[in-house]
Structures are given as structure tokens and as C-alpha cells.
C-alpha positions as CSV (number, residue, x, y, z in Angstrom):
1,X,48.2,105.7,39.9
2,X,51.8,104.8,38.8
3,X,53.3,106.0,35.5
4,X,53.6,102.4,34.2
5,X,49.8,101.8,34.8
6,X,49.0,105.1,33.1
7,X,51.0,104.2,30.1
8,X,49.5,100.7,29.9
9,X,46.0,102.1,30.2
10,X,46.7,104.8,27.5
11,X,48.0,102.1,25.1
12,X,45.0,100.0,25.7
13,X,42.6,102.9,25.3
14,X,44.3,103.8,22.0
15,X,43.3,100.4,20.7
16,X,40.0,99.8,22.2
17,X,38.4,103.3,22.3
18,X,38.5,103.8,18.5
19,X,37.0,100.4,18.0
20,X,34.2,101.2,20.4
21,X,33.6,104.6,18.8
22,X,33.5,103.1,15.3
23,X,31.0,100.4,16.3
24,X,28.8,103.1,17.9
25,X,29.1,105.1,14.6
26,X,28.1,102.1,12.6
27,X,25.1,101.4,14.8
28,X,24.1,105.0,14.4
29,X,24.2,104.7,10.6
30,X,22.2,101.5,10.7
31,X,19.6,103.2,13.0
32,X,19.4,106.2,10.6
33,X,18.8,103.9,7.7
34,X,15.9,102.3,9.5
35,X,17.7,99.0,10.2
36,X,16.5,97.9,13.6
37,X,18.5,94.8,13.8
38,X,22.1,94.6,12.5
39,X,21.5,90.8,11.7
40,X,18.7,91.8,9.4
41,X,21.1,94.0,7.4
42,X,23.6,91.3,6.9
43,X,21.1,88.6,6.3
44,X,19.5,90.7,3.6
45,X,23.0,91.5,2.1
46,X,23.9,87.8,2.0
47,X,20.6,86.8,0.3
48,X,20.7,89.6,-2.2
49,X,22.8,87.7,-4.9
50,X,20.5,84.7,-4.7
51,X,17.3,86.8,-5.0
52,X,18.8,88.8,-7.9
53,X,19.7,85.5,-9.7
54,X,16.1,84.4,-9.5
55,X,14.7,87.6,-10.9
56,X,17.4,87.9,-13.6
57,X,16.8,84.3,-14.7
58,X,13.1,84.9,-15.0
59,X,13.7,88.2,-16.9
60,X,16.2,86.5,-19.3
61,X,13.7,83.8,-20.1
62,X,10.9,86.3,-20.8
63,X,13.1,88.4,-23.1
64,X,14.2,85.4,-25.1
65,X,11.0,83.4,-25.2
66,X,8.0,85.6,-24.4
67,X,8.9,89.3,-25.0
68,X,5.3,90.0,-25.5
69,X,4.9,90.1,-21.7
70,X,6.8,93.3,-21.6
71,X,3.8,95.0,-23.4
72,X,1.7,94.2,-20.3
73,X,1.8,97.1,-17.9
74,X,0.9,94.8,-14.9
75,X,3.8,92.4,-15.6
76,X,6.3,95.2,-16.2
77,X,5.2,96.9,-13.0
78,X,5.6,93.6,-11.1
79,X,9.0,92.8,-12.5
80,X,10.2,96.4,-11.8
81,X,9.0,96.2,-8.2
82,X,10.8,92.9,-7.7
83,X,14.0,94.3,-9.2
84,X,13.6,97.4,-7.1
85,X,13.7,95.3,-4.0
86,X,17.1,94.0,-5.1
87,X,18.4,97.6,-5.8
88,X,18.0,97.1,-9.6
89,X,15.7,98.3,-12.4
90,X,14.9,98.1,-16.1
91,X,14.8,100.8,-18.7
92,X,12.8,99.3,-21.7
93,X,13.0,100.7,-25.3
94,X,10.9,99.8,-28.3
95,X,12.3,100.9,-31.6
96,X,14.7,103.2,-29.7
97,X,11.8,104.8,-27.9
98,X,11.7,104.5,-24.1
99,X,8.5,102.7,-22.9
100,X,9.2,102.0,-19.2
101,X,11.6,103.3,-16.4
102,X,11.9,101.4,-13.1
103,X,10.5,103.5,-10.2
104,X,13.7,102.7,-8.3
105,X,15.8,104.2,-11.1
106,X,13.6,107.2,-11.4
107,X,13.8,107.9,-7.8
108,X,17.6,107.3,-7.6
109,X,18.4,109.4,-10.8
110,X,15.6,111.8,-11.6
111,X,15.7,113.7,-14.9
112,X,18.3,111.3,-16.2
113,X,18.8,110.9,-20.1
114,X,18.4,107.2,-20.3
115,X,18.7,107.1,-24.0
116,X,22.4,108.0,-24.0
117,X,23.2,104.9,-22.0
118,X,21.7,102.9,-25.0
119,X,24.1,104.6,-27.3
120,X,27.2,104.6,-25.0
121,X,26.5,101.2,-23.4
122,X,28.9,101.8,-20.4
123,X,29.6,98.8,-18.2
124,X,29.3,100.9,-15.0
125,X,27.7,104.2,-14.0
126,X,27.1,106.1,-10.8
127,X,23.8,107.4,-9.6
128,X,23.4,109.4,-6.4
129,X,26.9,108.3,-5.4
130,X,26.1,104.7,-5.7
131,X,27.9,102.4,-8.2
132,X,25.7,100.5,-10.8
133,X,26.5,97.8,-13.2
134,X,24.9,98.2,-16.7
135,X,23.8,95.4,-18.9
136,X,22.4,95.9,-22.4
137,X,19.9,93.3,-23.6
138,X,18.6,93.2,-27.1
139,X,15.4,91.3,-27.9
140,X,12.6,91.2,-30.5
141,X,8.9,91.7,-29.9
142,X,6.4,89.1,-31.3
143,X,5.3,91.6,-34.0
144,X,8.9,92.1,-35.1
145,X,9.6,95.3,-33.3
146,X,13.2,95.8,-32.0
147,X,13.4,96.0,-28.2
148,X,16.3,97.0,-25.9
149,X,16.5,96.7,-22.2
150,X,19.0,98.4,-19.9
151,X,19.4,96.5,-16.6
152,X,20.9,98.7,-13.9
153,X,22.1,96.8,-10.8
154,X,23.6,98.5,-7.7
155,X,26.7,96.6,-6.8
156,X,27.5,98.2,-3.4
157,X,25.4,99.0,-0.4
158,X,27.1,102.2,0.5
159,X,27.9,105.3,-1.5
160,X,31.2,105.5,-3.4
161,X,32.7,108.2,-1.2
162,X,31.7,106.5,2.0
163,X,34.5,104.0,2.1
164,X,37.4,106.5,1.6
165,X,35.7,109.0,3.8
166,X,35.1,106.3,6.4
167,X,38.7,105.3,6.2
168,X,39.9,108.9,6.5
169,X,37.4,109.4,9.4
170,X,38.6,106.3,11.2
171,X,42.2,107.2,10.8
172,X,41.5,110.8,11.9
173,X,39.6,109.6,14.8
174,X,42.3,107.1,15.9
175,X,44.9,109.8,15.4
176,X,42.8,112.3,17.4
177,X,42.0,109.9,20.2
178,X,45.6,108.9,20.4
179,X,46.7,112.5,20.4
180,X,44.2,113.4,23.2
181,X,45.1,110.3,25.2
182,X,48.8,111.1,24.8
183,X,48.2,114.7,25.8
184,X,46.2,113.9,28.9
185,X,48.6,111.1,30.0
186,X,51.6,113.3,29.4
187,X,50.0,116.2,31.1
188,X,49.3,114.1,34.2
189,X,53.0,113.2,34.2
190,X,54.6,116.5,33.1
191,X,52.5,118.9,35.2
192,X,53.5,117.3,38.5
193,X,57.1,117.2,37.3
194,X,56.9,120.9,36.4
195,X,55.5,121.7,39.9
196,X,58.3,119.6,41.4
197,X,60.8,121.5,39.2
198,X,59.5,124.8,40.4
199,X,59.7,123.7,44.0
200,X,63.2,122.5,43.6
201,X,64.2,125.9,42.0
202,X,62.8,127.6,45.0
203,X,64.9,125.3,47.2
204,X,67.9,126.0,45.0
205,X,67.4,129.8,45.5
206,X,67.3,129.2,49.3
207,X,63.5,129.7,49.6
208,X,62.5,126.8,51.9
209,X,59.0,128.2,52.7
210,X,57.6,127.0,49.4
211,X,55.8,123.8,50.1
212,X,56.3,120.8,47.7
213,X,52.7,119.7,47.2
214,X,52.0,116.2,46.0
215,X,49.0,116.4,43.6
216,X,49.3,112.8,42.4
217,X,50.1,109.3,43.6
218,X,52.6,106.8,42.3
219,X,56.2,107.4,41.6
220,X,55.9,111.2,41.1
221,X,53.8,111.5,44.3
222,X,56.4,109.5,46.2
223,X,59.2,111.7,44.8
224,X,57.3,114.9,45.7
225,X,56.8,113.6,49.2
226,X,60.5,112.8,49.4
227,X,61.4,116.4,48.4
228,X,58.9,117.7,50.9
229,X,60.5,115.8,53.6
230,X,63.9,117.0,52.5
231,X,62.6,120.6,52.4
232,X,61.2,120.3,55.9
233,X,64.4,118.8,57.3
234,X,66.6,121.4,55.5
235,X,64.4,124.2,56.9
236,X,64.5,122.7,60.4
237,X,68.3,122.4,60.1
238,X,68.7,125.9,58.9
239,X,66.3,127.3,61.5
240,X,68.1,125.3,64.2
241,X,71.4,126.7,62.9
242,X,70.1,130.2,62.9
243,X,68.7,129.7,66.4
244,X,72.0,128.2,67.6
245,X,73.7,131.3,66.1
246,X,71.3,133.6,67.8
247,X,71.8,131.7,71.1
248,X,75.5,132.0,70.7
249,X,75.3,135.7,70.2
250,X,72.9,136.1,73.2
251,X,75.1,133.8,75.2
252,X,78.2,135.9,74.5
253,X,76.4,139.1,75.2
254,X,75.1,137.9,78.6
255,X,78.3,136.2,79.5
256,X,80.2,139.4,78.8
257,X,77.7,141.4,80.8
258,X,77.3,139.0,83.7
259,X,81.1,138.4,84.1
260,X,82.0,142.0,83.8
261,X,80.3,143.1,87.0
262,X,82.0,140.6,89.4
263,X,85.3,140.9,87.6
264,X,85.2,144.7,88.0
265,X,84.3,144.2,91.7
266,X,87.2,141.8,92.2
267,X,89.6,144.2,90.5
268,X,88.3,147.0,92.7
269,X,88.9,145.1,95.9
270,X,92.3,143.8,94.8
271,X,93.3,147.4,93.9
272,X,92.0,148.5,97.3
273,X,94.3,145.9,99.0
274,X,97.2,146.8,96.7
275,X,96.8,150.6,97.3
276,X,96.6,150.0,101.1
277,X,93.0,151.1,101.5
278,X,92.4,147.8,103.4
279,X,94.9,148.9,106.0
280,X,93.5,146.8,108.8
281,X,93.1,143.1,109.2
282,X,89.4,143.4,109.5
283,X,89.1,145.2,106.1
284,X,91.5,142.9,104.4
285,X,89.4,139.8,105.6
286,X,86.2,141.5,104.4
287,X,87.8,142.3,101.1
288,X,89.1,138.8,100.7
289,X,85.6,137.3,101.6
290,X,84.0,139.6,99.0
291,X,86.5,138.5,96.4
292,X,86.0,134.9,97.2
293,X,82.1,135.3,97.0
294,X,82.4,137.0,93.7
295,X,84.7,134.3,92.4
296,X,82.3,131.7,93.6
297,X,79.4,133.4,91.9
298,X,81.5,133.5,88.6
299,X,82.2,129.8,89.0
300,X,78.6,129.0,89.5
301,X,77.6,131.2,86.5
302,X,80.2,129.4,84.3
303,X,79.1,126.0,85.5
304,X,75.4,126.9,84.7
305,X,76.4,128.3,81.3
306,X,78.3,125.1,80.5
307,X,75.5,122.9,81.5
308,X,72.8,125.0,79.7
309,X,74.9,125.0,76.5
310,X,75.2,121.2,76.6
311,X,71.5,120.8,77.3
312,X,70.6,123.2,74.5
313,X,72.8,121.3,72.0
314,X,71.3,118.0,73.3
315,X,74.7,116.6,74.1
316,X,73.9,115.7,77.7
317,X,73.4,111.9,78.2
318,X,70.5,111.1,80.5
319,X,70.9,108.0,82.7
320,X,67.2,107.1,83.1
321,X,66.3,104.9,86.0
322,X,63.0,103.9,87.7
323,X,62.7,105.8,90.9
324,X,60.2,105.8,93.7
325,X,59.7,109.5,93.6
326,X,58.1,109.6,97.1
327,X,61.2,108.0,98.8
328,X,63.6,109.9,96.5
329,X,62.1,113.2,97.6
330,X,62.1,112.2,101.2
331,X,65.8,111.5,101.1
332,X,66.6,114.5,98.9
333,X,64.6,117.0,101.1
334,X,66.2,115.6,104.3
335,X,69.6,116.6,102.9
336,X,68.3,120.1,101.8
337,X,66.4,120.8,105.1
338,X,69.6,121.6,107.0
339,X,70.8,124.2,104.5
340,X,67.4,125.7,104.2
341,X,67.1,126.1,108.0
342,X,70.2,128.3,107.8
343,X,68.2,130.7,105.7
344,X,65.2,130.5,108.1
345,X,63.2,128.5,105.6
346,X,60.9,125.7,106.8
347,X,60.7,122.8,104.4
348,X,57.5,120.8,104.6
349,X,57.0,117.5,102.8
350,X,54.0,115.4,104.1
351,X,54.8,111.9,103.0
352,X,51.7,110.1,104.1
353,X,51.3,107.6,101.3
354,X,53.6,104.5,101.5
355,X,52.6,103.0,98.1
356,X,55.5,103.4,95.6
357,X,55.1,105.9,92.7
358,X,57.7,104.9,90.1
359,X,58.9,107.4,87.5
360,X,61.6,107.3,84.9
361,X,64.3,109.9,85.7
362,X,67.9,110.6,85.9
363,X,68.6,111.0,89.7
364,X,71.4,113.5,89.2
365,X,69.6,115.7,86.7
366,X,66.4,115.6,88.8
367,X,68.5,116.7,91.8
368,X,69.7,119.7,89.8
369,X,66.1,120.5,88.9
370,X,64.9,120.4,92.5
371,X,67.9,122.4,93.8
372,X,67.4,125.2,91.2
373,X,63.7,125.5,92.1
374,X,64.4,125.5,95.8
375,X,67.2,128.1,95.5
376,X,64.8,130.2,93.4
377,X,62.2,130.1,96.1
378,X,64.7,130.9,98.9
379,X,66.2,133.8,96.9
380,X,62.9,135.5,96.2
381,X,61.5,134.9,99.7
382,X,64.7,136.5,101.0
383,X,64.0,139.7,99.1
384,X,60.8,140.2,101.1
385,X,62.1,141.7,104.3
386,X,58.6,141.8,105.8
387,X,58.1,138.1,105.3
388,X,58.3,136.3,108.7
389,X,57.2,132.7,108.1
390,X,59.3,131.4,105.2
391,X,58.0,128.0,104.1
392,X,58.3,125.7,101.1
393,X,55.7,123.0,100.7
394,X,56.5,119.9,98.5
395,X,53.7,117.5,97.4
396,X,53.4,114.6,95.1
397,X,50.3,113.5,93.2
398,X,49.8,110.4,91.1
399,X,48.1,111.0,87.7
400,X,47.1,108.3,85.2
401,X,50.4,108.2,83.3
402,X,52.5,110.8,85.2
403,X,53.6,111.8,88.6
404,X,53.0,115.5,89.5
405,X,55.5,117.2,91.8
406,X,54.3,120.6,93.2
407,X,56.7,122.9,95.0
408,X,55.1,126.0,96.5
409,X,56.6,128.7,98.6
410,X,55.1,131.4,100.9
411,X,56.9,134.2,99.2
412,X,55.6,137.3,97.2
413,X,54.8,135.2,94.2
414,X,55.5,136.0,90.5
415,X,54.3,139.0,88.6
416,X,51.7,138.1,86.1
417,X,53.6,139.7,83.3
418,X,56.7,137.6,84.2
419,X,54.9,134.1,84.4
420,X,55.1,133.3,80.6
421,X,58.9,134.0,80.5
422,X,60.5,132.8,83.7
423,X,61.7,129.6,82.0
424,X,63.4,131.5,79.1
425,X,67.1,131.7,79.1
426,X,68.6,134.7,80.8
427,X,65.2,136.1,81.8
428,X,65.1,137.7,85.2
429,X,62.1,139.0,86.9
430,X,64.6,141.2,88.9
431,X,66.1,143.4,86.1
432,X,69.2,144.6,87.9
433,X,71.2,141.6,86.7
434,X,72.8,141.3,90.1
435,X,73.9,137.7,90.5
436,X,73.2,137.9,94.2
437,X,69.6,139.1,93.9
438,X,68.4,138.3,90.4
439,X,70.6,135.1,89.7
440,X,72.1,134.2,86.4
441,X,68.8,133.8,84.6
442,X,69.7,130.2,83.6
443,X,68.4,128.2,86.7
444,X,64.8,127.8,85.6
445,X,65.9,127.5,81.9
446,X,68.0,124.5,82.9
447,X,65.0,123.1,84.8
448,X,62.9,123.3,81.7
449,X,65.6,121.7,79.5
450,X,66.1,118.8,82.0
451,X,62.3,118.1,82.5
452,X,61.6,118.2,78.8
453,X,64.6,115.9,78.3
454,X,62.7,113.5,80.6
455,X,59.6,113.7,78.4
456,X,57.8,115.7,81.0
457,X,56.6,119.3,81.3
458,X,57.1,122.1,83.8
459,X,55.1,125.3,84.5
460,X,54.7,128.0,87.1
461,X,51.7,129.7,88.6
462,X,50.7,131.7,91.7
463,X,49.1,130.0,94.6
464,X,45.7,131.0,95.7
465,X,47.0,132.2,99.2
466,X,50.1,133.8,97.6
467,X,53.5,132.5,96.8
468,X,54.9,130.9,93.7
469,X,54.0,127.4,92.7
470,X,56.2,125.2,90.4
471,X,54.7,122.1,88.9
472,X,56.7,119.2,87.4
473,X,55.1,116.4,85.5
474,X,57.2,113.3,84.8
475,X,56.2,110.0,83.1
476,X,55.7,106.9,85.3
477,X,57.6,103.7,84.8
478,X,57.0,99.9,85.2
479,X,58.8,96.7,86.0
480,X,60.5,96.9,89.4
481,X,64.2,96.0,90.0
482,X,65.6,96.5,93.5
483,X,69.1,97.9,93.7
484,X,70.5,99.3,97.0
485,X,68.3,101.7,98.9
486,X,66.2,102.6,95.9
487,X,63.9,100.7,93.7
488,X,65.1,101.0,90.2
489,X,62.9,100.3,87.2
490,X,63.1,100.1,83.5
491,X,60.7,101.7,81.0
492,X,58.7,99.7,78.5
């Protein structure tokens, strides 16, 4: 609920709620007084002056013309009952002696000294907190006796103190309800703001782990969500910066370690040439070939470091195209087969399916992925001197939304302890850190970066019959466009 709606509703409640409560209170009072129908109360109150006028007119006539009727108990009782129905009553005196008191007055003001009112003759009195008007009527009995009548008429239907108390109660109730409504509305606004302030102070102090929770909707909830998004992005940015810093330190450490070995070897061979140790043409040629090979390894390491750094910083642009992966692999593996045969490795790619399988890929980056995996297979198969038949099998399977490329070798496989880490940067299953045997530790890390940049995934496992198996899953593409020898496609 928005702040504006809350305020509008609180203003409306401040006006309507007290009225509702007052009406409920009045209904309770009527019910307590035995009034079953409110209309009955008001009708009776409206008829009261008319009924009083009838009784008072009759009484005035009797007192002037036929005072002897007041000596009849039946008539006096009747007139008293009729007056009592109109909240009025007579006190009759004969020769200053009280002869009759209305039951209504006796019940309203018991133990009252009625004679003093005859002496004082007040215009108004108060009985049981009700206001009464007092009329003194002098008359003469037929036998010449002096008569006096005090007529007490209640001129208000509620006690005297009810009106000020009711006014005070109403004002107090309105003030209290307004205070409570203001408190609850302000609390519903202030508490989320306080929570937001606390979260912002945590962010200010550098604590980005404190979540900004939105406990309400409306403007404050939207503001809390915006701060939470900001906190998450700040945390991601800082975590990424810390990760980049850690990667930079690790990169410098590995670069210094991996370059020191070949540089030391190159220096040693150069010193051997300069000191005359390579005193024959055969030694000099061997030294120069070793120096060249070490320099080539360094150049390859620097190239992989440069590519990995760009991939890790996501600064490499991918030129995605739609490729028929079956035809692409057929052409690529034909080019690789000659080099692999030099290493006594047989490359097997059974391309039996002629139906195109289109994927979205960058051909150059995909070539780098396949080359790194093949080189990894060749390198580790070459470490097994007892291995006679060196083979690499490449297969392609079509999934619902992806193409699965499986590259499997006949080598010794991968140690189970190494499987979860072989795609990590600088991780080497062969711990000697020799570039010729263990590689740079970046080849498979580059494979993972490129495949994930394609929106795919890569994993490794051991084949049932032995050997390492690498699985590449790449998304398929649609809408064919023929260009040159390959069918190029665009994603939708």
C-alpha cells in the first residue's frame, strides 16, 4: 500500500471511526435504558411537550375551579401517575402541611425535605443529577383551607453531567483514535525507513552482506528493492574486483614460475655456447634446437596467458555463426589428422549421418577449443610408454536443444581426484610444472571459458573401457543461410 493511500485512509478513519463508535455507544445507552427502538425514544421525546400540556391544563383547571378533587385519593393518585409518565410530579400542601408526594418524585429524590421548596420557591432544582423546573401554585380548598402545590417537571432527558462528560469523552475518543491511527500509520512508514537506514549504514561501513529486506509495498518497498539491487550489484562488483585481483596475483605468480624454468634453460645453453662447451657442430645444433624449442614454449605460454586474460575479463568478441557441426568437424579433423599421425595417434570420426546439425558458434574459437582438447589427449597418451594403440574418437549427438560433441582417447584416463579441477586455471594433473609434460595449465581453462561464452557447457569423465572423455554441449541454431562451403545460420 502506498504512503498516499495510507494517509488518505488514516484521515478518513479519523473522521468516520469516531462517529461509528459514538453511534455504537449511544445504541448501547438506549439498550441499557430499555429502549428497544430508537425511533420510539425520539417519538416519545417529541410528544412529551404536548402530553405535558394536556395534563397541566387539566391540573390548572382543577386547582382554580374544583380544588376539592385534590382531597380524593383516587383522583390524586391518577393525576400523579399521569404526571409521572411525563417525568413530572406534584407535592400538595394543605395549611403548610404536606398531604401528597408524587411516587415519581419520591423515587427520584427519597428523603427529600419538600417543605423547604415551598419556603424557598426556587425556579429550578436538581434531583439525582436530572434538572427540574419548579412551579408554585397557590389555591383554596372549598372549605376555605389554604392549599399549595409544587409542580416539579424534568426538563432534560439526560443527567446534567452527561453532556459535558459525553463531550469530553467524545473529544478524548476522537483524540485517542487519531493518536492511535497516526501512530500505526507513522509506524508503518517509519519502521521500514529505519530498517532501510540501518541497511544503508551497513553498506556505508562496507558490510555488503546485510540484506535489505522489503517488509512493505508501495514507495518504501520499491526504494528498499532498489537499495537491495544496488547492494547486490555493489557486492558482485567488489567480489569481482577481488577475484580479478586474486587472479592477477595468481597469474603473476604462475607466469614468473613458468617463465623462469625455460629462461634459465635458455641462459644455460647460451652460456654453454659462449663458454665453448658446445665445441662441435652437432652440440651447437642440439643446443640451438633446444633454445628454439624453449622459446617456442614460452611464446605459446604467453599467447595462452594473453588469450585467457582476455577471456577472463570478457573482452573477447565472439563472432557467432550457424555451423553444420558435422561438416565442420569433418573438415577440421581432416586437417588435424596429418599432424596426429606424426605422433602415432589414429583419429577416428565416424560421420555416418548426412542430415545437418546446426549450432551457433565462433569457428575460430571452436577451433581453439578442439585443438586444445586434442593436444591434451595426445600429450597424456604420450606419457604412457606402454600404450601401443593410440586412438582418439570423435562423435556428435543431437539433443533436443543442443549438439553434444564427445572426444574420447585411449590413454590412461584422468585420476578421480583430478576430475573436478582439470578445467581450473593453472591446474595440472602432472605436478612437475614442466611445460613439455604438464603443459601450461591453461589449455582446458581456455576451453571452459570459450564454451561458456557460447552459452554451452563442458565436462570430463573417464570412459568405461579406459581413457579420458571430454563432452562439449553447444546450443543449436535455426534459419539457414548458405555462404561458401559452410551453411551459416543466425540465431533467433
